[in-house]
C-alpha positions as CSV (number, residue, x, y, z in Angstrom):
1,M,-141.0,57.0,-18.5
2,A,-142.4,54.7,-15.8
3,Q,-139.0,53.2,-15.1
4,A,-137.5,56.7,-14.6
5,K,-140.2,57.6,-12.0
6,I,-139.5,54.4,-10.1
7,N,-135.7,55.0,-10.1
8,A,-136.3,58.6,-8.9
9,K,-138.4,57.3,-6.0
10,I,-135.6,54.9,-5.0
11,N,-133.0,57.7,-5.0
12,D,-135.3,60.0,-3.0
13,A,-135.9,57.3,-0.4
14,A,-132.2,56.6,-0.1
15,K,-131.3,60.2,0.4
16,G,-134.0,60.9,2.9
17,G,-133.2,57.8,4.9
18,K,-136.8,56.5,4.6
19,F,-137.7,53.0,5.9
20,C,-137.2,50.0,3.5
21,R,-140.9,49.6,2.7
22,S,-140.7,52.3,0.0
23,I,-137.7,50.7,-1.6
24,S,-139.2,47.2,-1.6
25,M,-142.4,48.6,-3.2
26,A,-140.3,50.2,-5.9
27,D,-138.4,47.0,-6.4
28,R,-141.7,45.1,-6.8
29,S,-142.9,47.7,-9.3
30,M,-139.7,47.3,-11.3
31,R,-140.0,43.5,-11.3
32,L,-143.6,43.8,-12.5
33,L,-142.6,46.3,-15.2
34,E,-139.9,43.9,-16.4
35,S,-142.4,41.0,-16.4
36,L,-144.8,43.1,-18.5
37,D,-142.0,44.0,-20.9
38,Q,-141.2,40.4,-21.4
39,I,-144.8,39.5,-21.9
40,E,-145.2,42.3,-24.5
41,M,-142.3,40.8,-26.5
42,R,-143.9,37.3,-26.3
43,V,-147.3,38.8,-27.4
44,E,-145.7,40.4,-30.4
45,A,-143.9,37.2,-31.2
46,L,-147.2,35.3,-31.0
47,R,-148.9,37.8,-33.4
48,E,-146.0,37.5,-35.8
49,A,-146.2,33.7,-35.7
50,A,-149.9,33.7,-36.2
51,T,-149.6,36.1,-39.1
52,A,-147.0,33.8,-40.7
53,M,-149.4,30.9,-40.3
54,E,-152.1,32.9,-42.0
55,Q,-149.8,33.6,-44.9
56,E,-148.7,30.0,-45.1
57,K,-152.4,28.9,-45.3
58,E,-153.0,31.4,-48.1
59,C,-149.9,30.2,-49.9
60,L,-151.0,26.5,-49.6
61,L,-154.5,27.2,-50.8
62,E,-153.2,29.1,-53.8
63,M,-150.7,26.3,-54.7
64,I,-153.5,23.7,-54.6
65,Q,-155.8,25.8,-56.7
66,S,-153.0,26.5,-59.1
67,I,-152.3,22.7,-59.5
68,Q,-156.1,22.0,-60.0
69,N,-156.3,24.6,-62.7
70,S,-152.9,23.9,-64.3
71,Q,-152.4,22.8,-67.9
72,E,-150.7,19.7,-66.7
73,M,-153.7,18.6,-64.7
74,R,-156.0,19.5,-67.6
75,T,-153.9,17.5,-70.0
76,I,-153.9,14.4,-67.8
77,C,-157.6,14.7,-67.1
78,D,-158.5,15.3,-70.7
79,G,-155.8,13.2,-72.2
80,N,-158.0,10.6,-73.8
81,A,-160.0,13.3,-75.6
82,V,-156.8,15.0,-76.8
83,C,-155.4,11.7,-78.1
84,E,-158.6,11.0,-80.0
85,T,-158.5,14.4,-81.6
86,H,-155.0,13.8,-83.0
87,L,-155.5,10.2,-84.2
88,N,-155.7,11.4,-87.8
89,S,-152.1,12.6,-87.7
90,Q,-150.3,9.4,-88.8
91,E,-146.9,10.5,-87.5
92,C,-148.3,10.8,-83.9
93,N,-150.1,7.5,-83.7
94,V,-147.3,5.5,-82.1
95,I,-146.6,8.3,-79.5
96,I,-150.3,8.6,-78.7
97,A,-150.7,4.9,-78.1
98,K,-147.8,5.0,-75.7
99,L,-149.2,8.0,-73.9
100,K,-152.5,6.3,-73.4
101,R,-150.8,3.4,-71.8
102,A,-148.3,5.3,-69.7
103,L,-150.0,8.5,-68.7
104,F,-153.7,8.1,-68.8
105,S,-154.3,5.0,-66.8
106,P,-157.8,4.4,-65.5
107,G,-158.7,6.2,-62.3
108,E,-155.8,8.6,-62.6
109,R,-158.0,11.7,-62.9
110,E,-160.1,10.6,-60.0
111,E,-157.0,10.0,-57.8
112,L,-155.6,13.5,-58.6
113,D,-158.9,15.2,-57.9
114,L,-159.4,13.3,-54.7
115,T,-155.9,14.1,-53.5
116,A,-156.2,17.8,-54.3
117,N,-159.6,18.1,-52.7
118,R,-158.4,16.3,-49.6
119,L,-155.5,18.6,-49.2
120,M,-157.8,21.6,-49.8
121,S,-160.2,20.4,-47.1
122,R,-157.4,19.7,-44.6
123,T,-155.9,23.1,-45.2
124,L,-159.3,24.8,-44.6
125,T,-159.6,23.1,-41.2
126,V,-156.8,25.3,-39.9
127,Q,-158.4,28.5,-38.5
128,V,-155.9,31.3,-37.7
129,S,-157.1,34.8,-37.0
130,V,-155.1,37.9,-36.1
131,D,-157.4,40.9,-35.5
132,T,-156.1,44.4,-36.3
133,I,-156.8,47.2,-33.9
134,R,-158.1,50.1,-35.9
135,N,-159.5,53.6,-35.3
136,P,-162.6,54.8,-37.2
137,Q,-160.5,56.5,-39.9
138,Q,-158.6,53.2,-40.5
139,E,-161.8,51.2,-40.6
140,D,-163.2,53.6,-43.2
141,A,-160.0,53.4,-45.3
142,L,-160.0,49.6,-45.2
143,R,-163.6,49.5,-46.4
144,K,-162.9,51.9,-49.3
145,A,-159.8,50.0,-50.4
146,T,-161.6,46.6,-50.2
147,A,-164.5,48.0,-52.2
148,I,-162.2,49.3,-55.0
149,I,-160.5,45.9,-55.3
150,D,-163.8,44.0,-55.3
151,E,-165.2,46.2,-58.0
152,I,-162.3,45.4,-60.3
153,V,-162.4,41.6,-59.5
154,A,-166.1,41.6,-60.4
155,K,-165.2,42.8,-63.9
156,V,-162.6,40.2,-64.6
157,L,-164.8,38.0,-66.8
158,E,-165.8,41.1,-68.9
159,D,-162.3,42.4,-69.4
160,L,-159.4,40.3,-68.1
161,E,-156.7,42.5,-69.6
162,G,-158.3,45.7,-68.3
163,A,-158.8,44.3,-64.8
164,K,-155.1,43.2,-64.7
165,R,-154.0,46.7,-65.7
166,S,-156.1,48.2,-62.9
167,L,-154.8,45.8,-60.3
168,R,-151.2,46.5,-61.3
169,A,-151.9,50.3,-60.8
170,L,-153.4,49.5,-57.4
171,H,-150.4,47.3,-56.5
172,A,-148.0,50.1,-57.6
173,A,-149.7,52.3,-55.1
174,C,-148.6,49.9,-52.3
175,V,-144.9,49.6,-53.1
176,T,-142.1,52.1,-52.9
177,D,-140.5,51.2,-56.2
178,A,-143.3,50.5,-58.7
179,G,-141.2,50.8,-61.8
180,P,-142.7,52.0,-65.1
181,V,-146.3,51.2,-64.0
182,P,-149.0,53.8,-63.6
183,I,-149.9,54.5,-60.0
184,D,-153.5,54.9,-58.8
185,Q,-153.0,58.0,-56.7
186,K,-156.5,57.9,-55.2
187,F,-156.0,54.3,-54.0
188,Q,-152.6,55.2,-52.7
189,S,-154.0,57.9,-50.4
190,I,-156.6,55.5,-49.1
191,V,-154.0,52.7,-48.4
192,I,-151.8,55.2,-46.5
193,S,-154.7,55.8,-44.2
194,C,-155.1,52.1,-43.4
195,A,-153.5,50.4,-40.4
196,L,-150.0,49.0,-41.2
197,E,-151.1,45.4,-41.0
198,D,-154.0,46.1,-43.3
199,Q,-151.6,47.7,-45.8
200,K,-149.5,44.5,-45.9
201,K,-152.7,42.4,-46.4
202,I,-154.0,44.6,-49.2
203,K,-150.6,44.3,-51.0
204,R,-150.6,40.5,-50.5
205,R,-154.1,40.2,-51.9
206,L,-153.3,42.2,-55.0
207,E,-150.2,40.1,-55.6
208,T,-152.3,36.9,-55.4
209,L,-155.0,38.3,-57.7
210,I,-152.4,39.4,-60.3
211,R,-150.7,35.9,-60.2
212,N,-154.0,34.2,-60.6
213,M,-154.9,36.4,-63.6
214,N,-151.6,35.7,-65.2
215,N,-152.1,31.9,-64.8
216,T,-155.6,32.3,-66.2
217,E,-154.3,34.2,-69.2
218,R,-151.6,31.6,-69.8
219,T,-154.2,28.8,-69.7
220,I,-156.4,30.6,-72.2
221,K,-153.5,31.1,-74.6
222,I,-152.5,27.4,-74.4
223,M,-156.1,26.3,-74.9
224,T,-156.4,28.6,-77.9
225,Y,-153.1,27.3,-79.4
226,Q,-154.4,23.7,-78.9
227,K,-157.6,24.5,-80.8
228,V,-155.6,26.0,-83.7
229,D,-153.2,23.0,-83.7
230,E,-156.2,20.6,-83.7
231,S,-157.8,22.4,-86.6
232,K,-154.6,22.2,-88.6
233,N,-154.3,18.5,-88.0
234,D,-158.0,18.0,-89.0
235,S,-157.5,20.0,-92.2
236,G,-154.2,18.1,-92.9
237,S,-155.9,14.7,-92.5
238,G,-158.7,15.7,-94.9
239,K,-156.3,16.2,-97.8
């Protein structure tokens, strides 16, 4: 629109035979407008790069936490205890002795913990923030959406499976193709009222929470299986 007005002024000046000052002013205006257009593209590129860095930081933190809470880390850290539990199983004695020598060397647990904590600390030193410009309606919608998610997260310890179902229903409200998953219609109407950048962040947060819950559930199942396996070995050795 502004460019059209400037071009119109140039044409009027040329037709009327006005002195060159008007044309030079229009030229300067065009150059400034072009500069602002270029700056705008760079500003958007900067915001996109910063947002990508935010996401990379979140991803790294999640990976480190996943490793810290993984079954592999727990097995290495608690390896000696696991071996002692299975010593009564004669067919495993040779394998266990080798595992003790090969896998559970002194200081290995401490080294793993220190490395993970060091990486976590270094990742947290990176501070990247991209503020979202919101109107009052978008502010209110974001508050409501955050409150709904926080309320479900607070109930995870009481009912892990129920919390996971609720989070999946919220996530289904944030995607176009949810599949055979119930959609929380109320949450969907709230998310639609949020700013576009906030919608993406809400969806990302829900995906992270669901992944973490799946990992937690998997760990619980493995630990339960180990307990059952240990009890079988104990009962077998007592015969």
